[in-house]
Each structure stands twice: as structure tokens, then as C-alpha cells.
N, C-alpha and C positions, 0 to 999 in steps of 0.2 A: 466373592458375596457376602460380604459383612451383615448385609441385612437378614438375611436369612440362618439362623442358628437352628437347623434342623435335628441335632443329636436331642434325643430323648432321654437318655440314662437317667438324669437325673430329674428334670422338669416334670416329666410325667407321673413316674413314680411318689414324688413327691404331691405333687397337685391331687392325684386319684386318692391315693391314703389318706391326706388330710380331710378331701372332704367328706371319703367314707366315715373317717373316725367323727367330724363333727356331725354326719348324720345321726350315728349311732348313739351318741351322747345325745340331742335333739329324740332321739327316739324314746332312749332311758327316761327321757324325762317329760315328754308329752304323750306318748302310743302306750294303748293298752288294746287287750280284745273287746271288741264289741259283745256285751253281755245280752243285749236285745233287751234291755230296758232303757233304751233311749226315748229322746223326745220328737224323733222324727225331723233333725234339722237339716238333713240334706239337701241340696239345693235342687236338683232337678224334677226329684218325685217324692214327697214325701212318703206314699204310701209304700214305695220299692223297695225304701230305704230301711226298712223291718218287716220282712216277709214272715210268712208263718212259720218257714223253715230255714234257718240261716246259710243252709246250701241251696236252695232254689235256684240262684242265679249262677249256680258254678258252671254248668253249662254255656251260658254267654260269656263268661268270662273265658273259659278256654278258648271260644269260638276269637273272640279278641284278641287274647293272647297271641294265637297262630297269627293272626293279622300282622302284628307289632313283630313278631320277630321273626316268622318267614316270609310273610305278604311283603314287608316293606322291605326287609331284608335284603330278597331275592328280585324283588320289581326292579330295581336300580341297579343291578349286576350287569349289566350290558354294555358299560366300558371293558374292551377287550383287556387291558390291564389293571383296571382297577377293581375287579369283582371281591376280592380277598377283602379289602378295606371297606367296600360297602357293606359286607355281611357281618363283618366282624367287629368294625366301629358301631354299625346297627346295633348290636347285641350289646356292647359298652354302654351308648347312650340311653338305649332303653332299659337297662340293668338298674343303672342310676338315675334316671329319670324316672322312674317308678315310683322307688323312693324318695325322692324330693318331690314328686307329685305328691305322695301321701302326705308328707308334711307342707305343703303348701295350701293345697285344697282342704286338710282338714283344720288347719288354723282358722277357716271361717265357721266351721260346723263343730266347736269344742262342745264337750258335756263335763260338767264337774271339772274343768279346768284340762279333760283328757282327748285325746282323737281316739275314737274308738273305731277299730280298723275292722270292716267288716268288707264282704264278697262286693257289695256295693262300692264301698270307698275303692277296694282295689281296682275293679272296673273301671273309675273315672281316674284312679292313676295313671291305669295304661292310656286311658283317654289323652291325658295331657303329655306323655313321650309321643304320641303320634304327633303331634304338633312340632316338636324337635326334627322327630324323622321327617316331615314334609319339607320342612326348613333345609334341613341339610340334604335335600335334592339339588335346592337351587344353587349350594355352592360347591357340590360335589366333586372331587378330585382338584379341589384349590386349597384346603385349606388341613390343619394336622389334627390328631385326637386331642391334642392339648386344648386349640380353640375350641374343639365342639363341645368338650366338656365346659368352657365356660360359657359356651352359648347355652348349653342344657339347663345350667342353674340359672341364668339371667331369662332364659325366654320363658321356663316353667314358672317361674315367679311373677312375670308380668302376664303371662295365659291365666294363672290362679285370680289376680285381682280381676280380669277383665270378664272373667268366666263367672265370678261371683257379682258381679254390677250387671251383667247380662241375665243370669237365672235369678237373683235375689231382689235387687234393685228395681231392677226395668220389669221384672217378670215375664221376660220374653220366652217364647216357645224354642226350642232348638233340640228335639231329641236326639237326632244324629250330628247335629254339631255344623252344620254344614258352615255355619258364620264363623262360630266360639273355637272350631278346631281348622277346617280346611282353610277357610279363607284367612283366618290369622295364623294360620303356620306357613302359609303360600307367599302372604305379603310382608311377613316376619322374614323370610329368608328371601325374598325378593329385593327389602329394605337393606340385609346385612350384604346381600350380593354385590349392592351398588355403591355400598359405601368399601369393598373390598376389590373394585374393579382392577382389570389387569390390562392395561394398554397391549400389554406383550400378547395376550391371546386373542384380539381383537379379530386375528385373521386366524383363528382357529389353532387346533394341536394335533401333531401327529397320533398321539394317543386318544382323541377325543373321538372317539367312533367302535363300532360293534365290532365284532367277529360271528362264526354262523353257531359255535357252541355258547357267547355269550347272550347273544340274542334269545337262545333257547332257556338259557338259565332265568332271565329276565320273565318269560313267560311263564315259569313257575310263581313267580310272584304275583303275577297277574290272575293267575287260576285261583290262587290261593284268597286273596283278597276278594277276586270276585263271589267267590261261594260261601263266604263268611261275611259278604258284607249285611246282609239281612240281620245278622246276630248285631253287629258295628251300631247299625240305626234302631234295633229296639231293645239292646239291653238294659235301659235304664227306662224305657217308657212305663206308664203305669201297668200293672199286671193285669191281663184278660183280653178284652177287646182292642183298647189301644196299642198293644203290643203285638196282637196279631196284626193288625191294620198297619202298624210299620213292617213288621215281616213282609206281609203282600205286596205293600205300595215299594219298597224297594226292591224284592224279587222280580216285579213287571218293570220297572223302570231302567234296572239292570239289563234287563232281557234286551228291551228297545234301543237302548243304548249302543248295544254290539252290532245291530243291524246299521242303524244309522253312520256308527263311525267306518265301519266296513265299507258303507254305499260313498260315501264322502271321501274316505279314502283312495278309493278306486277312481273316482271320479279327479282328484286333483293331482295323483300321481302320473308319472311317465307310461304312455300305455294301458293304463289302467291297472296297472299292476298295485299289490298292496304294501303299504310301508309297516315294520314290524313296529317301529316308535308310534305309530298310531294304533296298533292294535294292543301293544302291550299296555298304554295309558288311556286313551279315550274311550276306550270300553268299560271302565271303571268310572267313568265322568257321573253315570245315571246314579251311583249310589251316593257319591258326593252330593248331588245338585237336589235330590230328593230330601236328603237329611232332616231340612228344619221342618217339612209338612208330614214327614213319614208316618207319624201318629195320629194325622188328621184324617177327617173323612174327605180326601179331594178325590175319589172314585178311582177304581182302576186305570180306567183311561186317562185322568188326570196325571197320574203317577208316569203314564206311558208317554205322554204328551212331555211331561220333563225330562224324560231319557232320553227321547227321540231330541229333543233340543239342545241337551248335554252333549249328548256325541257329536253332531253338528259343530259347535263352537268350541270344544275340543280339540277337535281334528284341524279345522281350519284354524284354530291358533297355533297348533305345531307347525303346520305348512306357511302361514303366513306370518303371525305376529311375533314368535321367539324371533325372528332373526331380523326383526324391526326394534326389538326391545334392546337386542345386544347393540346392533350398530347404533341407533339414533339416541337411546339414554343411558348406555352403558353398563345394563342389566344383563350379566352373562348366567342365564339359566340353565345351569348345565341339564336338568334331567325334564325341564317343562313344568315345572310345578304350578306355572302360573295357567297353564292348559287343564292340568287335570284337578287342581283344588283350587285356584285362585278363582277364575272364572266360572266353574261351575259351584264354586261355593257362595260367588255372590248371585247367580242364578238361584241359588238355594234359597238365600235370605229373601229374595226379591218373590219368588214361589210363594214364600212364609207370611209375608205382609200380604198380598193378594189373597191367599187361603185363610187369614186370619179376618180378613177386610170383607169378604166372602158369607163369614159367619162359619165354618167348615172347623173349627173348636170353640170351644164356650171360654176357652182361656186367653188370657192377655187382649193386648191391642194393637192394629197395624203399627200404630202410632209409636211403640214401645218396641215392634219388630225392628221398623225403620231405626231407632236410636240405637237397639242392641246390633245392627249390619256397621251402624258408623262408628260404633264403641268399639267394635273387633277390628275395622279396620285401620282406625285411628291407633290404637294400641299396638298394631302391629307394626305399621309404618314407623310410630316413631319409636317405640321400642327394640326395631329390628335395625336402626339406624343408631341408635346410644349402643346397642349391642355390638356392630360392625366396628365401630371405633374402637371400643375396647377388644375387641379382639385383632384391630391391625394393627396394635402394638408387636414392635419386632421382637420381643423374645419368647412369643409362643409356640416358635417351630413352624411355621407357615413355610410349604415348600416353594421353592423358586421356580419360576415359568415352564423352567425345560423340563421340570422334575413334576409337573401336575400329571394329575391322572394316572399316574404309576405306584402299584404296591410296593414296590420294592424300596422305595424311600424310608417306608416306617414298618414294614415288614420283611422277614424271612422268608423268600419265595424260592425253595429248593427246586421245583420243577424249571423256574425259568434257566437257573444255572445249568441244568442239566441240558435244557435245549441249547444253549447257549455252547455248552463243551460239543453236542453233536453236531453242530453246527460247525464250529472251529474244526473238529475231526473231516468232516465232510468236505469242507475247503481243502484240507490237507491233502486227504486222497485225491480230488479233484487237481490239485497242483501236481502231485505225483503222477497221475495217469498221464497228464499233458505234458510233462518232461519227458517221461517213458516216449511217448508218442513223438 
């Protein structure tokens, strides 16, 4: 297998330390603490950027931080032999991504030649890492940590350009980032997955499935994300009533989404049983779909309708669309990010267009909302394709087909060795007993 140089002894440490040293130098040149005397240049909400007290947004930051590291980390631990990689690499990518995100987003909002770091900015940096973690789901189990670091640096750079265009140039509303995070992250990841298509996996893989305990671990991620999603959608909303509106709309959309996801799962599965894949993922689609218009006056029933539709399309996507994408388009979407983030993200963008057209907010226009959705999808698809071709270069340590979805290629897994040893002893005892008999 000459095309697969999976040994990371030098390539990973050199890349990781080089990126970190470059980042530290850039921080030394450009970054300082926010002194509270800025001019309010932050993109999404001028009034939120410099609140009366510097720590007012810290509880929201904590919630978002939990979502990034625990929610996203555990959500995709369902693969029976790839849980360590998902949680472990999630920490790696998020830790680097939030640093790079501070730089890339901060460059658009410099004051006196400096990026002034505030709670508002570190929330946005966490948001930028969410796009990478969503894309990671589409290529989960088929990429090396080296490839994923390359994806992180490129994706956050492209994300920051699109975010600036959407928020500053188009002045579009997307407080919960249905378009600029969820739709972008999903279609970026799908575009990468298409470029990295593996014909050898078209009929599946022995390790591409769950076991009882891995599904339980994944539900930990689901519950954390579900609980904290109102903070995600309201963190950068204008203080006061808009922020409260965002919390309420997200809260109700999520609750309704659970009912529709459970109902459709039972409807389409064998003998009316529930499918854990649907429950782990589609129950969150309401949080994604209500994001764009979360802070708008869409009325509680409007938020619930969005959640209802999101749960339906997400569950149906897992059941029917994912196999079609894999067989007809060559898009092997490991975690079904198209169903949780892609389609609900587009639904959120469309809901935002309708809400603005109906005058549910006094900011922006329906035309600019549509342009923002188009921009996010365009940057994602083109940027993902370019990133995929760079990741496809043979020296990044990607796994061969037979070693996909397996922790042991890149991690020391002592428990696995212990289990193998126990199995060998058991087989030896069985042989001995059989011989004695």
C-alpha cells in the first residue's frame, strides 16, 4: 500500500507545532485584550460587542463551549471502533480552530491595528470551529488527524470570508447561523467527502456501525446539544427582548422537533420501532432550522412549525436520502450531516427569507437573505472541493480502506489489546477442553 503512508511520528508533530508557533506569532503581532473602548465593529451585533460589563456574555460562552467540546464530541461516537478518535480529534480541531477563528474573524474587525479579544469574539471563534466539527462528521473515519488539521485551517479561513460577506456586506440576519455555520459546514463537508470518495467503501465496512454502548455515548452528545442549543442561537443576539425571543423560539422548536422525529422514525422503521440514528440526530434539527429567524417575532407557533418540519425532513433524509447520495452521487456521508445540518440549514435560510419578507424584523431584506443563503452554499461547495483536493494528496497519512473507522491506526488502544488477549486465552481454553474431552 505505497499510497497510504499512515505513520504520523514526524508529519503530525511537525504540522501541529508549526501551526501553533505561527499562530502564537500572529497573536503576538495582532492580538490584545479588549479594553472596552472600541468602536463596536463586530459583525453580528454592534450593541452586543461591548456590553456594560465585560463578563455579561460569559454564561452564554460556557454553554457554547460545552456544545463544541462535549456535544459535538460525543454526538458522533456511535461508531463501534472509532469513539476515541471522534472525541479526541474533536478536542484537537476545536482547540486549534478557536485560535485560528479568533485571528481570521478578528482581521475583519481590527481597531488601531489590533484584534481586541472579548467574550463576544471568543463566542464567535467557537462558532467558527463548529463548522469544522460539522464537516468532520461527513468524512468521519476516513481521514487522518493531519488531513483534518489541514481542513481546519482552510475551512475556517473560507468561513470567515463568507461570514463577513453575509453579516457586513449583505447585512443579512442569521443570529443562530443556520446558513453561515450549519448549511456551510454541512455542504463544505459533503464537498470534501465527494472529492475523497472511496469506491472500496461503496458496499459499507465492517466497522461502519454502532454497538449498544456506543449509541449510549452518542446520546450524551445529543442531550448536551439539545439542552444548550437555546444559548447557541441567542448568544450574539441583541441584549434584551431579541435575545429572550431567540431563547424561547429555539426552546419550542427543539421540543416540537423531538416529537416529529420520534413519530416519523417509528413510521418508517421495521415494526414501528425507533432508530437510534434518528433519535441522536434528527431531534436536534429544530435548533438548526430556527437559527436564522430565532430572534425575529415569528410567534411561538411559528417556531414550533419550523421544528415540526425540521424533524420530519431530517428523519426522512436519514432513512431515504443518505443511501441515494452514497450510491448515485458518490457522497459517503458517515454521520448524515446533510440531514442534521444541511437540509435544516437550508430550511432555516428559507424561513429567514419568508420571515423578513413578512416584516417579522425591521432589519435586512428578503433579497439579501436569499443572497446570504446562496453565498454560504457557494463558498461551501467550491471551498470544500478545493480543500478536498488538497487533503487528497497522498502524504497526509489517510487510512487505507480496510483501516477506516478504526481507532487503532492512530491511537494506542490498550483496552482493545486486552480484549484480544482475553479472546485468545478463551480460545486456548476452549481448544484444551475440547482436546481433553
